[in-house]
N, CA, C and O atoms as a DFTB+ gen file, in Angstrom:
428 C
 N C O
     1  1      25.620     -17.843      13.303
     2  2      24.561     -17.267      14.194
     3  2      23.317     -16.708      13.384
     4  3      23.509     -16.099      12.331
     5  1      22.037     -16.920      13.883
     6  2      20.921     -16.519      13.176
     7  2      20.699     -15.078      13.358
     8  3      21.247     -14.547      14.324
     9  1      19.951     -14.344      12.543
    10  2      19.507     -13.099      12.760
    11  2      18.801     -12.854      14.064
    12  3      18.873     -11.761      14.627
    13  1      18.106     -13.888      14.555
    14  2      17.156     -13.601      15.838
    15  2      18.230     -13.932      16.999
    16  3      18.018     -13.472      18.121
    17  1      19.223     -14.612      16.790
    18  2      20.400     -14.740      17.791
    19  2      21.209     -13.462      17.979
    20  3      21.667     -13.141      19.076
    21  1      21.379     -12.698      16.797
    22  2      22.015     -11.307      16.658
    23  2      21.144     -10.425      17.227
    24  3      21.610      -9.765      18.156
    25  1      20.254     -10.275      16.991
    26  2      19.075      -9.311      17.548
    27  2      19.188      -9.478      19.056
    28  3      19.523      -8.511      19.740
    29  1      18.891     -10.810      19.675
    30  2      18.953     -10.829      21.040
    31  2      20.395     -10.515      21.573
    32  3      20.418     -10.175      22.756
    33  1      21.495     -10.559      20.982
    34  2      22.760     -10.316      21.624
    35  2      22.770      -8.620      21.553
    36  3      23.000      -7.917      22.537
    37  1      22.517      -8.177      20.392
    38  2      22.611      -6.933      20.401
    39  2      21.633      -6.038      21.378
    40  3      22.022      -4.916      21.701
    41  1      20.521      -6.469      21.792
    42  2      19.465      -5.856      22.791
    43  2      20.034      -6.121      23.881
    44  3      19.968      -5.227      24.725
    45  1      20.760      -7.367      24.251
    46  2      21.253      -7.642      25.521
    47  2      22.434      -6.874      25.810
    48  3      22.546      -6.370      26.927
    49  1      23.327      -6.725      24.942
    50  2      24.367      -5.716      25.196
    51  2      24.260      -4.238      25.361
    52  3      24.955      -3.612      26.162
    53  1      23.199      -3.598      24.429
    54  2      22.691      -2.231      24.566
    55  2      21.842      -1.784      25.792
    56  3      22.001      -0.726      26.401
    57  1      20.959      -2.703      26.054
    58  2      19.997      -2.364      27.009
    59  2      19.831      -3.100      28.230
    60  3      18.954      -2.771      29.029
    61  1      20.706      -4.204      28.473
    62  2      20.740      -5.013      29.645
    63  2      19.184      -5.269      30.074
    64  3      18.792      -4.825      31.153
    65  1      18.461      -5.862      29.366
    66  2      17.120      -6.239      29.649
    67  2      17.026      -7.198      30.649
    68  3      17.966      -7.963      30.866
    69  1      15.849      -7.243      31.367
    70  2      15.703      -8.434      32.308
    71  2      14.971      -9.602      31.627
    72  3      15.073     -10.753      32.051
    73  1      14.168      -9.240      30.469
    74  2      13.436     -10.047      29.621
    75  2      13.787      -9.676      28.377
    76  3      13.953      -8.471      28.187
    77  1      13.966     -10.558      27.329
    78  2      14.103     -10.494      26.043
    79  2      13.726     -11.708      25.312
    80  3      14.248     -12.787      25.593
    81  1      12.668     -11.562      24.202
    82  2      12.226     -12.579      23.427
    83  2      12.216     -12.247      22.131
    84  3      11.589     -11.221      21.870
    85  1      12.758     -12.849      21.186
    86  2      12.655     -12.714      19.842
    87  2      12.138     -13.633      18.915
    88  3      12.632     -14.751      18.770
    89  1      10.978     -13.145      18.152
    90  2      10.353     -14.134      17.609
    91  2      10.191     -13.959      15.968
    92  3       9.614     -12.954      15.555
    93  1      10.683     -14.906      15.070
    94  2      10.996     -14.791      13.833
    95  2       9.287     -15.015      13.387
    96  3       8.686     -16.060      13.635
    97  1       8.743     -13.981      12.784
    98  2       7.422     -13.912      12.293
    99  2       7.481     -14.162      10.508
   100  3       6.464     -14.116       9.817
   101  1       8.570     -14.370      10.072
   102  2       8.753     -14.176       8.724
   103  2       7.784     -15.033       8.062
   104  3       7.363     -14.672       6.963
   105  1       7.357     -16.161       8.599
   106  2       6.614     -17.337       7.910
   107  2       5.151     -16.778       7.822
   108  3       4.306     -17.283       7.083
   109  1       4.944     -15.832       8.531
   110  2       3.531     -15.363       8.355
   111  2       3.193     -14.255       7.195
   112  3       2.063     -13.804       7.006
   113  1       4.402     -13.878       6.425
   114  2       4.534     -13.042       5.553
   115  2       4.794     -13.537       4.183
   116  3       5.373     -14.610       4.014
   117  1       4.375     -12.776       3.162
   118  2       4.788     -13.200       1.738
   119  2       6.173     -13.270       1.421
   120  3       6.510     -12.533       0.494
   121  1       7.029     -13.933       1.924
   122  2       8.415     -14.151       1.823
   123  2       9.076     -15.553       1.640
   124  3       8.536     -16.541       2.139
   125  1      10.079     -15.640       1.028
   126  2      10.423     -17.275       0.931
   127  2      10.434     -18.039       2.018
   128  3      10.483     -17.380       3.056
   129  1      10.407     -19.193       2.154
   130  2      10.688     -20.134       3.216
   131  2      12.065     -19.827       3.741
   132  3      13.044     -19.567       3.042
   133  1      12.024     -19.890       5.128
   134  2      13.376     -19.689       5.710
   135  2      13.706     -18.317       6.021
   136  3      14.596     -18.150       6.855
   137  1      13.153     -17.300       5.504
   138  2      13.547     -15.949       5.499
   139  2      13.676     -15.591       7.055
   140  3      13.130     -16.207       7.970
   141  1      14.484     -14.504       7.167
   142  2      14.472     -13.909       8.473
   143  2      14.532     -12.394       8.155
   144  3      15.582     -11.761       8.050
   145  1      13.166     -11.838       8.001
   146  2      13.053     -10.380       7.497
   147  2      12.006      -9.805       8.559
   148  3      12.090      -8.614       8.860
   149  1      11.049     -10.589       9.122
   150  2      10.140     -10.123       9.872
   151  2      10.091     -10.591      11.346
   152  3       9.821     -11.781      11.510
   153  1      10.315      -9.818      12.463
   154  2      10.390     -10.199      13.848
   155  2       9.724      -9.475      14.677
   156  3       9.411      -8.338      14.325
   157  1       9.398      -9.901      15.810
   158  2       8.778      -9.537      16.946
   159  2       9.739      -9.523      18.046
   160  3      10.467     -10.486      18.289
   161  1       9.744      -8.217      18.844
   162  2      10.576      -8.203      20.093
   163  2       9.915      -7.903      21.420
   164  3       9.328      -6.840      21.621
   165  1      10.018      -8.823      22.281
   166  2       9.517      -8.418      23.586
   167  2      10.927      -7.870      24.545
   168  3      11.922      -8.561      24.762
   169  1      10.755      -6.806      24.911
   170  2      11.826      -6.415      25.816
   171  2      11.544      -5.691      27.034
   172  3      10.828      -4.689      27.011
   173  1      12.074      -6.145      28.120
   174  2      11.675      -5.591      29.343
   175  2      12.893      -5.130      29.978
   176  3      13.696      -5.982      30.358
   177  1      13.169      -3.766      30.163
   178  2      14.521      -3.153      30.568
   179  2      14.221      -1.792      31.432
   180  3      13.398      -0.923      31.148
   181  1      15.020      -1.829      32.455
   182  2      14.913      -0.636      33.474
   183  2      15.542       0.528      32.618
   184  3      15.558       1.653      33.119
   185  1      15.978       0.361      31.563
   186  2      16.371       1.508      30.545
   187  2      15.228       2.194      30.100
   188  3      15.381       3.289      29.558
   189  1      14.003       1.675      30.261
   190  2      12.818       2.308      29.683
   191  2      12.255       3.221      30.533
   192  3      11.545       4.135      30.115
   193  1      12.543       3.033      31.839
   194  2      11.944       3.802      33.006
   195  2      11.858       5.377      32.561
   196  3      12.890       5.896      32.137
   197  1      10.686       6.132      32.642
   198  2      10.661       7.367      32.413
   199  2      10.485       7.656      30.905
   200  3      10.028       8.772      30.659
   201  1      10.778       6.810      29.786
   202  2      10.895       6.989      28.528
   203  2       9.339       7.026      27.871
   204  3       8.496       6.373      28.487
   205  1       9.017       7.562      26.972
   206  2       7.833       7.433      26.014
   207  2       8.001       6.188      25.259
   208  3       9.103       5.644      25.327
   209  1       6.986       5.600      24.478
   210  2       7.062       4.564      23.699
   211  2       7.901       4.736      22.521
   212  3       8.506       3.791      22.015
   213  1       7.948       5.965      22.065
   214  2       8.709       6.428      21.026
   215  2      10.214       6.460      21.295
   216  3      11.118       6.171      20.510
   217  1      10.293       6.842      22.477
   218  2      11.842       7.063      22.947
   219  2      12.249       5.651      23.370
   220  3      13.443       5.361      23.444
   221  1      11.404       4.871      23.616
   222  2      11.717       3.213      23.837
   223  2      12.417       2.682      22.539
   224  3      13.551       2.213      22.443
   225  1      11.474       2.866      21.564
   226  2      11.643       2.181      20.149
   227  2      12.877       2.769      19.595
   228  3      13.632       2.105      18.885
   229  1      13.089       3.959      19.894
   230  2      14.413       4.517      19.198
   231  2      15.534       3.976      19.872
   232  3      16.524       3.765      19.171
   233  1      15.592       3.726      20.980
   234  2      16.878       2.914      21.842
   235  2      16.867       1.607      21.015
   236  3      17.913       1.275      20.459
   237  1      15.730       0.824      20.889
   238  2      15.942      -0.389      20.311
   239  2      16.495      -0.450      18.756
   240  3      17.293      -1.267      18.297
   241  1      15.874       0.597      18.105
   242  2      16.278       0.870      16.642
   243  2      17.694       1.195      16.750
   244  3      18.343       0.561      15.917
   245  1      18.382       1.940      17.463
   246  2      19.563       2.163      17.635
   247  2      20.615       0.855      18.017
   248  3      21.770       0.723      17.613
   249  1      19.978       0.088      18.770
   250  2      20.613      -1.063      19.264
   251  2      20.628      -1.951      17.961
   252  3      21.719      -2.461      17.709
   253  1      19.608      -2.212      17.105
   254  2      19.680      -2.755      16.091
   255  2      19.876      -2.136      14.707
   256  3      19.287      -2.492      13.686
   257  1      20.693      -1.257      14.800
   258  2      20.891      -0.378      13.590
   259  2      21.774      -1.230      12.398
   260  3      21.605      -0.975      11.205
   261  1      22.631      -2.161      12.815
   262  2      23.243      -3.036      11.924
   263  2      22.380      -3.978      11.278
   264  3      22.523      -4.261      10.089
   265  1      21.387      -4.535      12.089
   266  2      20.495      -5.476      11.533
   267  2      19.484      -4.779      10.426
   268  3      19.235      -5.285       9.332
   269  1      18.928      -3.487      10.923
   270  2      18.241      -2.847       9.958
   271  2      18.690      -2.393       8.708
   272  3      17.976      -2.241       7.717
   273  1      20.026      -2.157       8.795
   274  2      20.676      -1.643       7.525
   275  2      21.041      -3.009       6.671
   276  3      21.478      -2.906       5.525
   277  1      20.851      -4.202       7.250
   278  2      21.274      -5.459       6.494
   279  2      20.162      -6.515       6.246
   280  3      20.298      -7.729       6.396
   281  1      18.953      -5.813       5.811
   282  2      17.934      -6.908       5.392
   283  2      16.649      -7.133       6.366
   284  3      15.621      -7.654       5.933
   285  1      16.784      -6.705       7.702
   286  2      15.660      -6.692       8.612
   287  2      14.609      -5.930       8.210
   288  3      14.706      -4.723       8.431
   289  1      13.474      -6.397       7.591
   290  2      12.549      -5.448       6.787
   291  2      11.402      -4.902       7.955
   292  3      10.965      -3.752       7.910
   293  1      11.065      -5.694       8.793
   294  2       9.977      -5.435       9.628
   295  2      10.327      -5.690      11.332
   296  3      10.895      -6.745      11.614
   297  1      10.051      -4.910      12.236
   298  2      10.189      -5.298      13.485
   299  2       9.045      -4.778      14.479
   300  3       8.838      -3.568      14.574
   301  1       8.478      -5.490      15.044
   302  2       7.391      -5.156      15.923
   303  2       7.982      -5.130      17.306
   304  3       8.579      -6.131      17.702
   305  1       7.863      -4.052      18.086
   306  2       8.307      -4.067      19.302
   307  2       7.241      -3.973      20.494
   308  3       6.243      -3.259      20.398
   309  1       7.519      -4.727      21.594
   310  2       6.704      -4.511      22.802
   311  2       7.696      -4.242      23.701
   312  3       8.519      -5.123      23.949
   313  1       7.757      -3.171      24.232
   314  2       8.903      -2.637      25.295
   315  2       8.151      -2.287      26.557
   316  3       7.121      -1.617      26.485
   317  1       8.605      -2.696      27.656
   318  2       8.043      -2.567      29.076
   319  2       9.095      -2.128      29.924
   320  3      10.259      -2.291      29.556
   321  1       8.804      -1.530      31.140
   322  2       9.627      -1.354      32.102
   323  2       9.285      -2.774      33.115
   324  3       8.268      -3.446      32.944
   325  1      10.276      -3.073      34.135
   326  2      10.130      -4.137      34.795
   327  2       8.748      -3.854      35.739
   328  3       8.023      -4.822      35.970
   329  1       8.471      -2.835      36.156
   330  2       7.247      -2.559      36.774
   331  2       5.963      -2.669      36.135
   332  3       4.898      -2.868      36.719
   333  1       6.159      -2.505      34.696
   334  2       4.937      -2.592      33.732
   335  2       4.823      -4.161      33.463
   336  3       3.741      -4.748      33.461
   337  1       5.825      -4.662      33.279
   338  2       5.811      -6.177      32.891
   339  2       5.184      -7.003      34.227
   340  3       4.488      -8.000      34.032
   341  1       5.408      -6.633      35.291
   342  2       5.048      -7.228      36.683
   343  2       3.538      -6.944      36.716
   344  3       2.814      -7.796      37.231
   345  1       3.000      -5.821      36.213
   346  2       1.388      -5.707      36.099
   347  2       0.791      -6.241      35.208
   348  3      -0.335      -6.711      35.371
   349  1       1.515      -6.276      33.950
   350  2       0.756      -6.951      32.837
   351  2       1.813      -7.657      31.901
   352  3       2.499      -6.968      31.147
   353  1       1.943      -9.010      31.945
   354  2       3.012      -9.648      30.955
   355  2       2.317     -10.101      29.883
   356  3       2.892     -11.005      29.276
   357  1       0.993      -9.677      29.345
   358  2       0.441      -9.901      28.205
   359  2       1.452      -9.489      27.061
   360  3       2.161      -8.495      27.223
   361  1       1.526     -10.265      25.875
   362  2       2.095      -9.809      24.661
   363  2       1.114      -9.860      23.563
   364  3       0.553     -10.923      23.296
   365  1       0.857      -8.696      22.865
   366  2      -0.266      -8.679      21.910
   367  2       0.109      -9.498      20.669
   368  3       1.227      -9.473      20.153
   369  1      -0.901     -10.205      20.251
   370  2      -0.924     -11.148      19.238
   371  2      -0.561     -10.189      17.943
   372  3      -0.974      -9.032      17.867
   373  1       0.230     -10.786      16.973
   374  2       0.535     -10.165      15.775
   375  2      -0.622     -10.498      14.729
   376  3      -1.083     -11.637      14.644
   377  1      -1.063      -9.445      13.943
   378  2      -2.057      -9.581      12.817
   379  2      -1.397     -10.457      11.763
   380  3      -0.188     -10.572      11.561
   381  1      -2.398     -11.051      11.126
   382  2      -2.145     -11.865       9.909
   383  2      -1.874     -10.878       9.055
   384  3      -2.468      -9.800       9.056
   385  1      -0.709     -11.285       8.064
   386  2      -0.380     -10.385       6.868
   387  2      -1.407     -10.361       5.917
   388  3      -1.937     -11.372       5.457
   389  1      -1.692      -9.199       5.620
   390  2      -2.890      -8.562       4.540
   391  2      -2.257      -8.496       3.104
   392  3      -2.945      -8.488       2.083
   393  1      -0.920      -8.450       3.114
   394  2      -0.330      -8.295       1.732
   395  2      -0.065      -9.466       0.922
   396  3      -0.324     -10.598       1.331
   397  1       0.410      -9.245      -0.140
   398  2       0.918     -10.215      -0.962
   399  2       2.462      -9.841      -1.369
   400  3       3.044      -8.810      -1.034
   401  1       2.954     -10.821      -2.101
   402  2       4.283     -10.448      -2.591
   403  2       4.288      -9.404      -3.557
   404  3       3.216      -8.937      -3.943
   405  1       5.630      -8.887      -4.090
   406  2       5.554      -8.013      -5.163
   407  2       5.185      -8.634      -6.400
   408  3       4.547      -7.975      -7.221
   409  1       5.501      -9.805      -6.632
   410  2       5.069     -10.840      -7.734
   411  2       3.517     -10.583      -7.877
   412  3       3.116     -10.226      -8.985
   413  1       2.561     -10.743      -6.787
   414  2       1.324     -10.579      -6.911
   415  2       0.709      -9.473      -7.237
   416  3      -0.393      -9.470      -7.786
   417  1       1.445      -8.295      -6.891
   418  2       0.931      -7.031      -7.204
   419  2       1.214      -6.645      -8.929
   420  3       0.647      -5.670      -9.423
   421  1       1.985      -7.372      -9.611
   422  2       2.121      -7.402     -11.041
   423  2       1.204      -8.057     -11.901
   424  3       1.347      -8.021     -13.123
   425  1       0.211      -8.693     -11.306
   426  2      -0.336      -9.779     -12.081
   427  2      -1.810      -8.829     -12.784
   428  3      -2.600      -9.389     -13.543
């Protein structure tokens, strides 16, 4: 099972979302080809009702604690309630990676 599949499974179990999309954005960063280290998650869940953005992200981080402890390096989170999603289903584009690899910084 890929990391993206595990992320989706863990979010579905913990938060029972109406919508969940997991995008592997590792290829946009200075990592080896085929890496699974940088992800964007879109999650629409009733569990977010009444919560701040920070509280929503804390729920996601708790759901993904195993992945975060085992090599998941970066996680971009778009968290919405079903009502917010109904009003605006836009997903912000991810910025291009500005950094280089650790090897580049030693030159």
